[in-house]
All heavy atoms as an XYZ file, in Angstrom:
638
protein
N      26.102    -55.495    -38.295
C      26.313    -56.634    -39.116
C      26.514    -57.898    -38.275
O      27.333    -57.871    -37.375
C      27.564    -56.429    -39.978
C      27.424    -57.208    -41.210
S      28.551    -57.096    -42.557
C      29.851    -56.113    -42.417
N      25.748    -58.896    -38.524
C      25.825    -60.135    -37.746
C      27.002    -60.969    -38.232
O      27.234    -61.151    -39.413
C      24.527    -60.938    -37.896
N      27.730    -61.429    -37.250
C      28.887    -62.247    -37.572
C      28.469    -63.680    -37.605
O      27.840    -64.201    -36.688
C      29.964    -62.045    -36.474
C      31.311    -62.502    -36.913
C      32.375    -62.108    -35.873
O      32.423    -60.928    -35.488
O      33.077    -63.043    -35.485
N      28.837    -64.346    -38.633
C      28.448    -65.767    -38.783
C      29.581    -66.611    -38.237
O      30.757    -66.453    -38.588
C      28.240    -66.125    -40.268
C      27.021    -65.475    -40.844
C      26.841    -65.934    -42.261
C      25.638    -65.240    -42.897
N      25.456    -65.658    -44.299
N      29.198    -67.452    -37.349
C      30.160    -68.423    -36.838
C      30.101    -69.690    -37.665
O      29.133    -70.389    -37.645
C      29.883    -68.757    -35.348
C      30.098    -67.607    -34.445
O      30.935    -66.749    -34.746
N      29.381    -67.546    -33.357
N      31.144    -69.861    -38.394
C      31.175    -71.082    -39.209
C      31.861    -72.182    -38.442
O      32.942    -72.037    -37.886
C      31.983    -70.795    -40.495
C      31.288    -69.807    -41.403
C      32.060    -69.633    -42.677
O      32.789    -70.584    -43.117
O      31.931    -68.567    -43.306
N      31.136    -73.242    -38.352
C      31.672    -74.430    -37.708
C      32.273    -75.305    -38.765
O      31.600    -75.742    -39.698
C      30.570    -75.174    -36.928
C      29.944    -74.252    -35.905
C      31.128    -76.421    -36.295
C      28.756    -74.840    -35.190
N      33.547    -75.532    -38.572
C      34.209    -76.431    -39.552
C      33.940    -77.867    -39.148
O      34.245    -78.267    -38.044
C      35.750    -76.160    -39.568
C      36.071    -74.841    -40.141
C      37.554    -74.687    -40.230
C      37.958    -73.367    -40.829
N      39.394    -73.194    -40.917
N      33.375    -78.562    -40.085
C      33.118    -79.985    -39.829
C      34.148    -80.754    -40.605
O      34.270    -80.599    -41.818
C      31.696    -80.396    -40.242
O      31.492    -80.038    -41.595
C      30.665    -79.707    -39.387
N      34.877    -81.544    -39.890
C      35.867    -82.359    -40.557
C      35.209    -83.630    -41.026
O      34.567    -84.347    -40.277
C      36.991    -82.696    -39.592
C      37.831    -81.478    -39.181
C      38.974    -81.841    -38.303
O      39.448    -82.972    -38.368
O      39.371    -80.988    -37.531
N      35.378    -83.895    -42.293
C      34.813    -85.091    -42.845
C      35.768    -86.236    -42.540
O      36.995    -86.152    -42.731
C      34.683    -84.979    -44.364
C      33.636    -83.983    -44.786
C      33.505    -83.971    -46.275
C      32.462    -82.949    -46.695
N      32.342    -82.882    -48.141
N      35.193    -87.270    -41.997
C      35.999    -88.434    -41.676
C      36.252    -89.211    -42.967
O      35.326    -89.574    -43.660
C      35.306    -89.311    -40.653
C      35.246    -88.711    -39.290
C      34.661    -89.665    -38.308
C      34.620    -89.065    -36.887
N      34.031    -90.031    -35.944
N      37.517    -89.404    -43.214
C      37.895    -90.193    -44.383
C      37.803    -91.682    -43.987
O      38.420    -92.078    -42.983
C      39.325    -89.847    -44.841
C      39.723    -90.717    -46.033
C      39.443    -88.363    -45.162
N      36.998    -92.438    -44.697
C      36.884    -93.848    -44.331
C      38.257    -94.523    -44.498
O      38.982    -94.271    -45.447
C      35.876    -94.398    -45.321
C      35.813    -93.445    -46.449
C      36.234    -92.119    -45.877
N      38.600    -95.366    -43.523
C      39.865    -96.064    -43.595
C      39.816    -97.091    -44.728
O      38.823    -97.726    -44.937
C      40.127    -96.787    -42.277
C      40.506    -95.890    -41.165
C      40.936    -96.679    -39.938
O      41.459    -97.799    -40.099
O      40.740    -96.155    -38.824
N      40.918    -97.126    -45.447
C      40.994    -98.093    -46.506
C      41.400    -99.424    -45.933
O      42.260    -99.505    -45.094
C      42.028    -97.646    -47.541
C      41.635    -96.388    -48.275
C      42.700    -96.016    -49.307
O      43.871    -96.199    -49.056
N      42.265    -95.465    -50.432
N      40.715   -100.420    -46.404
C      41.037   -101.782    -45.960
C      42.241   -102.271    -46.763
O      42.304   -102.133    -47.980
C      39.835   -102.687    -46.220
C      39.956   -104.078    -45.738
C      38.676   -104.831    -45.936
N      38.921   -106.252    -45.662
C      38.259   -107.223    -46.245
N      37.296   -106.951    -47.068
N      38.557   -108.484    -45.943
N      43.234   -102.805    -46.044
C      44.451   -103.274    -46.702
C      44.760   -104.682    -46.222
O      44.492   -105.050    -45.105
C      45.617   -102.378    -46.317
C      45.484   -100.941    -46.752
C      46.648   -100.092    -46.283
C      46.440    -98.659    -46.610
N      47.519    -97.828    -46.103
N      45.301   -105.431    -47.180
C      45.799   -106.772    -46.826
C      47.237   -106.897    -47.319
O      47.604   -106.292    -48.319
C      44.919   -107.898    -47.406
C      44.833   -107.878    -48.951
C      43.519   -107.864    -46.829
C      44.153   -109.076    -49.536
N      48.002   -107.643    -46.587
C      49.429   -107.874    -46.960
C      49.665   -109.360    -47.240
O      49.086   -110.219    -46.590
C      50.374   -107.344    -45.877
C      50.233   -108.134    -44.564
C      51.807   -107.323    -46.338
N      50.460   -109.618    -48.232
C      50.805   -110.980    -48.629
C      51.977   -111.433    -47.768
O      53.034   -110.789    -47.802
C      51.168   -111.082    -50.080
S      51.678   -112.691    -50.607
N      51.813   -112.494    -47.047
C      52.897   -113.081    -46.220
C      53.665   -114.140    -46.963
O      54.642   -114.635    -46.446
C      52.319   -113.632    -44.906
C      51.653   -112.590    -44.012
C      52.723   -111.655    -43.470
C      52.154   -110.703    -42.469
N      53.112   -109.904    -41.815
N      53.226   -114.518    -48.160
C      53.900   -115.505    -48.975
C      53.214   -116.835    -48.914
O      52.192   -117.040    -48.291
N      53.799   -117.777    -49.654
C      53.218   -119.157    -49.628
C      53.328   -119.797    -48.279
O      54.324   -119.557    -47.588
C      54.022   -119.906    -50.694
C      55.248   -119.104    -50.889
C      55.003   -117.708    -50.481
N      52.342   -120.577    -47.886
C      52.375   -121.243    -46.586
C      53.473   -122.296    -46.576
O      54.124   -122.502    -45.596
C      51.027   -121.842    -46.278
C      50.000   -120.793    -45.912
C      48.679   -121.373    -45.438
C      47.734   -120.250    -45.067
N      46.416   -120.782    -44.711
N      53.690   -122.945    -47.710
C      54.769   -123.928    -47.817
C      55.964   -123.220    -48.429
O      55.999   -122.958    -49.638
C      54.304   -125.111    -48.678
C      55.396   -126.154    -48.854
O      56.444   -126.085    -48.150
O      55.205   -127.055    -49.689
N      56.937   -122.868    -47.602
C      58.117   -122.127    -48.098
C      58.959   -122.970    -49.087
O      59.756   -122.374    -49.789
C      58.963   -121.664    -46.900
C      58.277   -120.704    -45.973
C      58.016   -119.409    -46.660
C      57.298   -118.398    -45.718
N      56.955   -117.169    -46.334
N      58.768   -124.226    -49.096
C      59.533   -125.118    -50.015
C      58.796   -125.344    -51.335
O      59.218   -126.177    -52.121
C      59.816   -126.429    -49.335
C      60.754   -126.292    -48.147
O      61.640   -125.476    -48.161
N      60.501   -127.046    -47.094
N      57.706   -124.609    -51.584
C      56.956   -124.817    -52.779
C      57.643   -124.274    -54.040
O      57.320   -124.667    -55.133
C      55.560   -124.188    -52.660
O      55.687   -122.758    -52.670
N      58.537   -123.346    -53.854
C      59.225   -122.729    -54.992
C      58.437   -121.595    -55.627
O      58.892   -120.990    -56.589
N      57.264   -121.261    -55.095
C      56.442   -120.203    -55.649
C      57.038   -118.841    -55.261
O      57.347   -118.615    -54.097
C      55.003   -120.322    -55.195
N      57.144   -117.960    -56.238
C      57.665   -116.598    -55.973
C      56.600   -115.558    -56.042
O      56.731   -114.471    -55.544
C      58.786   -116.281    -56.941
N      55.466   -115.875    -56.735
C      54.351   -114.944    -56.915
C      53.063   -115.684    -57.090
O      53.033   -116.863    -57.495
C      54.640   -114.062    -58.119
N      51.994   -115.024    -56.731
C      50.655   -115.557    -56.943
C      50.063   -114.766    -58.095
O      49.976   -113.532    -58.039
C      49.804   -115.373    -55.688
C      48.331   -115.746    -55.775
C      48.187   -117.247    -56.044
C      47.611   -115.372    -54.482
N      49.713   -115.429    -59.182
C      49.209   -114.766    -60.375
C      47.663   -114.837    -60.384
O      47.065   -115.907    -60.248
C      49.753   -115.435    -61.606
C      49.245   -114.780    -62.908
C      50.120   -115.141    -64.043
N      51.340   -114.349    -63.935
C      52.344   -114.446    -64.764
N      52.345   -115.316    -65.758
N      53.437   -113.725    -64.607
N      47.074   -113.665    -60.573
C      45.593   -113.560    -60.659
C      45.255   -113.017    -62.067
O      45.153   -111.830    -62.281
C      45.064   -112.636    -59.598
C      45.343   -113.016    -58.141
C      44.821   -111.961    -57.208
C      44.708   -114.354    -57.821
N      45.064   -113.928    -63.027
C      44.841   -113.466    -64.400
C      43.540   -112.680    -64.593
O      43.474   -111.852    -65.491
C      44.830   -114.790    -65.228
C      44.566   -115.819    -64.220
C      45.068   -115.366    -62.937
N      42.535   -112.960    -63.783
C      41.249   -112.260    -63.980
C      41.328   -110.783    -63.557
O      40.451   -110.021    -63.947
C      40.140   -112.961    -63.172
C      39.816   -114.321    -63.699
C      38.702   -114.936    -62.925
C      38.423   -116.352    -63.477
N      37.338   -117.001    -62.787
N      42.299   -110.395    -62.809
C      42.466   -108.997    -62.391
C      43.420   -108.220    -63.300
O      43.677   -107.063    -63.050
C      42.985   -108.925    -60.936
C      42.027   -109.444    -59.892
C      42.682   -109.248    -58.512
C      40.716   -108.658    -59.910
N      43.925   -108.875    -64.342
C      44.917   -108.211    -65.173
C      44.293   -107.051    -65.963
O      43.152   -107.076    -66.344
C      45.576   -109.227    -66.111
O      44.594   -109.699    -67.033
N      45.106   -106.038    -66.108
C      44.732   -104.885    -66.917
C      45.784   -104.732    -67.961
O      46.966   -105.063    -67.754
C      44.648   -103.621    -66.008
C      43.552   -103.699    -65.010
C      43.560   -102.439    -64.165
C      42.472   -102.578    -63.114
N      42.422   -101.469    -62.224
N      45.418   -104.213    -69.087
C      46.371   -103.959    -70.190
C      47.037   -105.270    -70.615
O      48.178   -105.281    -71.003
C      47.446   -102.921    -69.777
C      46.842   -101.600    -69.413
C      47.952   -100.657    -68.974
C      47.373    -99.369    -68.469
N      48.385    -98.490    -67.944
N      46.330   -106.360    -70.528
C      46.788   -107.668    -70.943
C      48.070   -108.103    -70.261
O      48.824   -108.903    -70.792
C      46.959   -107.692    -72.496
C      45.642   -107.451    -73.201
C      45.833   -107.556    -74.691
C      44.520   -107.319    -75.380
N      44.632   -107.434    -76.847
N      48.317   -107.609    -69.084
C      49.439   -108.009    -68.269
C      48.901   -108.817    -67.093
O      47.884   -108.471    -66.541
C      50.218   -106.783    -67.686
C      51.059   -106.066    -68.721
C      51.825   -105.017    -67.996
C      52.973   -104.454    -68.820
N      53.764   -103.453    -68.097
N      49.594   -109.878    -66.672
C      49.144   -110.616    -65.521
C      49.280   -109.813    -64.248
O      50.186   -109.002    -64.125
C      50.037   -111.850    -65.496
C      51.222   -111.496    -66.337
C      50.787   -110.451    -67.295
N      48.391   -110.036    -63.297
C      48.453   -109.356    -62.001
C      49.108   -110.315    -61.002
O      48.527   -111.329    -60.693
C      47.035   -108.993    -61.555
C      47.003   -108.193    -60.284
C      47.259   -106.849    -60.323
C      46.736   -108.796    -59.075
C      47.238   -106.098    -59.119
C      46.740   -108.078    -57.892
C      46.952   -106.712    -57.926
N      50.324   -110.042    -60.642
C      51.085   -110.861    -59.768
C      51.163   -110.261    -58.375
O      51.338   -109.038    -58.240
C      52.510   -111.106    -60.251
C      52.534   -111.949    -61.539
O      51.509   -112.619    -61.838
O      53.543   -111.907    -62.230
N      51.066   -111.096    -57.346
C      51.194   -110.638    -55.961
C      52.409   -111.293    -55.382
O      52.573   -112.523    -55.494
C      49.945   -111.009    -55.125
C      48.692   -110.398    -55.755
C      50.114   -110.584    -53.657
C      47.394   -110.867    -55.143
N      53.310   -110.509    -54.782
C      54.543   -111.010    -54.209
C      54.533   -110.898    -52.716
O      53.819   -110.105    -52.128
C      55.744   -110.206    -54.766
C      55.851   -110.270    -56.271
N      56.445   -111.330    -56.914
C      55.417   -109.436    -57.255
C      56.356   -111.147    -58.217
N      55.767   -109.993    -58.447
N      55.392   -111.707    -52.054
C      55.496   -111.680    -50.616
C      55.867   -110.303    -50.140
O      56.722   -109.604    -50.722
C      56.573   -112.659    -50.170
C      56.687   -112.803    -48.661
C      57.648   -113.902    -48.246
O      58.039   -114.712    -49.089
O      57.995   -113.917    -47.073
N      55.162   -109.768    -49.145
C      55.394   -108.436    -48.585
C      54.588   -107.341    -49.265
O      54.601   -106.209    -48.779
N      53.916   -107.651    -50.331
C      53.150   -106.649    -51.051
C      51.832   -106.310    -50.301
O      51.152   -107.218    -49.830
C      52.810   -107.159    -52.475
C      52.093   -106.150    -53.340
C      51.959   -106.656    -54.795
O      52.403   -107.742    -55.094
N      51.269   -105.893    -55.598
N      51.515   -105.042    -50.189
C      50.295   -104.601    -49.560
C      49.314   -104.194    -50.593
O      49.669   -103.420    -51.521
C      50.574   -103.401    -48.597
O      51.541   -103.861    -47.595
C      49.284   -102.978    -47.898
N      48.083   -104.686    -50.494
C      47.052   -104.420    -51.506
C      45.926   -103.586    -50.836
O      45.510   -103.932    -49.730
C      46.461   -105.689    -52.044
C      47.460   -106.675    -52.666
C      46.851   -108.054    -52.857
C      47.974   -106.139    -53.980
N      45.493   -102.550    -51.491
C      44.397   -101.694    -51.013
C      43.115   -102.240    -51.597
O      42.990   -102.284    -52.884
C      44.589   -100.241    -51.350
C      43.450    -99.414    -50.891
C      45.913    -99.770    -50.762
N      42.175   -102.611    -50.775
C      40.897   -103.185    -51.247
C      40.082   -102.016    -51.870
O      39.949   -100.984    -51.296
C      40.118   -103.847    -50.082
C      38.782   -104.380    -50.587
C      40.972   -104.921    -49.477
N      39.568   -102.288    -53.061
C      38.800   -101.255    -53.766
C      39.646   -100.484    -54.773
O      39.104    -99.970    -55.718
N      40.956   -100.476    -54.571
C      41.824    -99.829    -55.537
C      42.655   -100.859    -56.296
O      42.619   -100.875    -57.505
C      42.786    -98.869    -54.807
C      43.638    -98.069    -55.821
C      44.641    -97.190    -55.142
N      45.711    -98.080    -54.645
C      46.656    -97.719    -53.786
N      46.618    -96.504    -53.297
N      47.559    -98.559    -53.385
N      43.334   -101.704    -55.585
C      44.163   -102.725    -56.224
C      43.371   -103.997    -56.546
O      43.572   -104.608    -57.602
C      45.343   -103.111    -55.329
C      46.268   -101.930    -55.037
O      46.437   -101.110    -55.935
O      46.844   -101.891    -53.923
N      42.528   -104.378    -55.618
C      41.730   -105.564    -55.812
C      40.298   -105.290    -55.304
O      40.116   -104.506    -54.405
C      42.302   -106.786    -55.067
C      42.436   -106.491    -53.558
C      43.622   -107.230    -55.687
C      42.882   -107.662    -52.725
N      39.293   -105.978    -55.874
C      37.961   -105.828    -55.394
C      37.695   -106.530    -54.030
O      38.500   -107.398    -53.621
C      37.059   -106.465    -56.462
C      37.970   -107.227    -57.333
C      39.368   -106.795    -57.085
N      36.666   -106.139    -53.354
C      36.326   -106.687    -52.036
C      36.214   -108.189    -52.061
O      36.706   -108.882    -51.178
C      35.020   -106.048    -51.552
C      34.582   -106.462    -50.168
C      35.272   -105.683    -49.082
O      35.637   -104.532    -49.317
O      35.402   -106.264    -47.974
N      35.550   -108.731    -53.072
C      35.314   -110.170    -53.168
C      36.657   -110.923    -53.290
O      36.858   -111.935    -52.639
C      34.457   -110.480    -54.407
C      34.172   -111.936    -54.596
C      33.304   -112.173    -55.834
O      32.361   -111.378    -56.059
O      33.604   -113.143    -56.532
N      37.582   -110.376    -54.091
C      38.901   -111.026    -54.245
C      39.663   -110.943    -52.947
O      40.378   -111.932    -52.553
C      39.656   -110.359    -55.385
O      38.900   -110.436    -56.555
C      41.010   -111.000    -55.580
N      39.585   -109.851    -52.217
C      40.297   -109.720    -50.918
C      39.830   -110.774    -49.978
O      40.655   -111.425    -49.289
C      40.042   -108.350    -50.347
N      38.516   -111.015    -49.928
C      38.006   -112.032    -49.024
C      38.456   -113.440    -49.418
O      38.774   -114.265    -48.577
C      36.463   -111.978    -48.975
C      35.962   -110.730    -48.324
O      36.646   -110.086    -47.498
N      34.779   -110.261    -48.705
N      38.572   -113.675    -50.730
C      39.051   -114.976    -51.196
C      40.514   -115.160    -50.845
O      40.936   -116.245    -50.450
C      38.849   -115.090    -52.686
C      37.373   -115.202    -53.105
C      37.219   -115.136    -54.638
O      38.125   -114.802    -55.361
N      36.010   -115.468    -55.075
N      41.296   -114.107    -50.986
C      42.739   -114.206    -50.643
C      42.944   -114.479    -49.168
O      43.795   -115.282    -48.808
C      43.451   -112.917    -51.062
C      43.600   -112.643    -52.536
C      44.222   -111.246    -52.768
C      44.402   -113.728    -53.235
N      42.147   -113.853    -48.323
C      42.265   -114.049    -46.867
C      41.918   -115.481    -46.442
O      42.348   -115.952    -45.439
C      41.367   -113.086    -46.119
C      41.861   -111.621    -46.144
C      40.787   -110.665    -45.619
C      43.138   -111.452    -45.348
N      41.158   -116.179    -47.313
C      40.745   -117.550    -47.000
C      41.555   -118.636    -47.761
O      41.269   -119.818    -47.657
C      39.273   -117.742    -47.328
C      38.368   -116.846    -46.461
C      36.944   -116.955    -46.863
O      36.558   -117.684    -47.739
N      36.127   -116.145    -46.227
N      42.542   -118.207    -48.495
C      43.357   -119.178    -49.277
C      44.101   -120.158    -48.391
O      44.483   -119.776    -47.242
C      44.415   -118.443    -50.121
C      43.854   -117.774    -51.339
S      45.184   -117.257    -52.431
C      45.601   -118.776    -53.230
N      44.243   -121.355    -48.896
C      44.943   -122.385    -48.129
C      46.425   -122.436    -48.501
O      47.232   -122.823    -47.694
C      44.288   -123.741    -48.352
C      42.913   -123.822    -47.756
C      42.279   -125.168    -47.928
O      42.994   -126.157    -48.189
O      41.048   -125.263    -47.782
N      46.784   -122.091    -49.723
C      48.158   -122.198    -50.192
C      49.024   -120.961    -49.911
O      50.232   -121.046    -49.807
C      48.193   -122.497    -51.690
N      48.397   -119.780    -49.776
C      49.086   -118.544    -49.550
C      48.537   -117.881    -48.304
O      47.362   -118.056    -47.968
C      48.949   -117.601    -50.711
C      49.818   -117.937    -51.866
C      49.673   -118.992    -52.726
C      50.989   -117.262    -52.281
N      50.694   -118.990    -53.627
C      51.500   -117.957    -53.409
C      51.682   -116.127    -51.840
C      52.636   -117.553    -54.058
C      52.806   -115.753    -52.503
C      53.306   -116.411    -53.596
N      49.370   -117.135    -47.583
C      48.949   -116.487    -46.357
C      48.833   -115.011    -46.565
O      49.751   -114.347    -47.065
C      49.963   -116.796    -45.244
C      49.551   -116.218    -43.899
C      50.495   -116.616    -42.826
C      50.008   -116.103    -41.473
N      50.862   -116.475    -40.388
N      47.645   -114.489    -46.238
C      47.335   -113.065    -46.310
C      46.784   -112.601    -44.976
O      46.115   -113.363    -44.292
C      46.319   -112.755    -47.426
C      46.833   -112.877    -48.788
C      46.851   -114.091    -49.455
C      47.329   -111.787    -49.475
C      47.324   -114.238    -50.733
C      47.827   -111.923    -50.757
C      47.804   -113.142    -51.388
N      47.154   -111.382    -44.577
C      46.622   -110.836    -43.319
C      46.120   -109.398    -43.582
O      46.667   -108.686    -44.383
C      47.763   -110.775    -42.282
C      48.202   -112.102    -41.785
C      49.304   -111.992    -40.726
O      49.712   -110.869    -40.384
O      49.718   -113.066    -40.253
N      45.079   -109.063    -42.846
C      44.535   -107.716    -42.919
C      45.367   -106.826    -42.008
O      45.720   -107.207    -40.893
C      43.084   -107.686    -42.481
C      42.330   -106.470    -42.960
C      40.876   -106.678    -43.009
O      40.376   -107.837    -42.955
O      40.181   -105.655    -43.087
N      45.738   -105.616    -42.499
C      46.559   -104.660    -41.751
C      45.840   -103.340    -41.702
O      44.937   -103.060    -42.494
C      47.968   -104.526    -42.357
C      48.756   -105.808    -42.222
C      47.909   -104.063    -43.787
N      46.317   -102.503    -40.783
C      45.770   -101.120    -40.693
C      46.634   -100.150    -41.457
O      47.733   -100.213    -41.683
C      45.681   -100.666    -39.253
C      44.646   -101.502    -38.487
O      43.731   -102.026    -39.092
N      44.863   -101.638    -37.221
């Protein structure tokens, strides 16, 4: 009986792209959250708070992530 050597191939899980909200650039603006009404589900507003990490593709679409990273009023950074 021939013995089959099974080679286990590990599937690489693609890394999820994440961005974190650093808050408003002007700390004296009084803003506590950034509201994105177009992303709301269940008729609730989608608010982003300082320190919140968003997963691209799950929490927000790719296009919105790129827009957030380019915002002038709020600071967002891409993290690993």
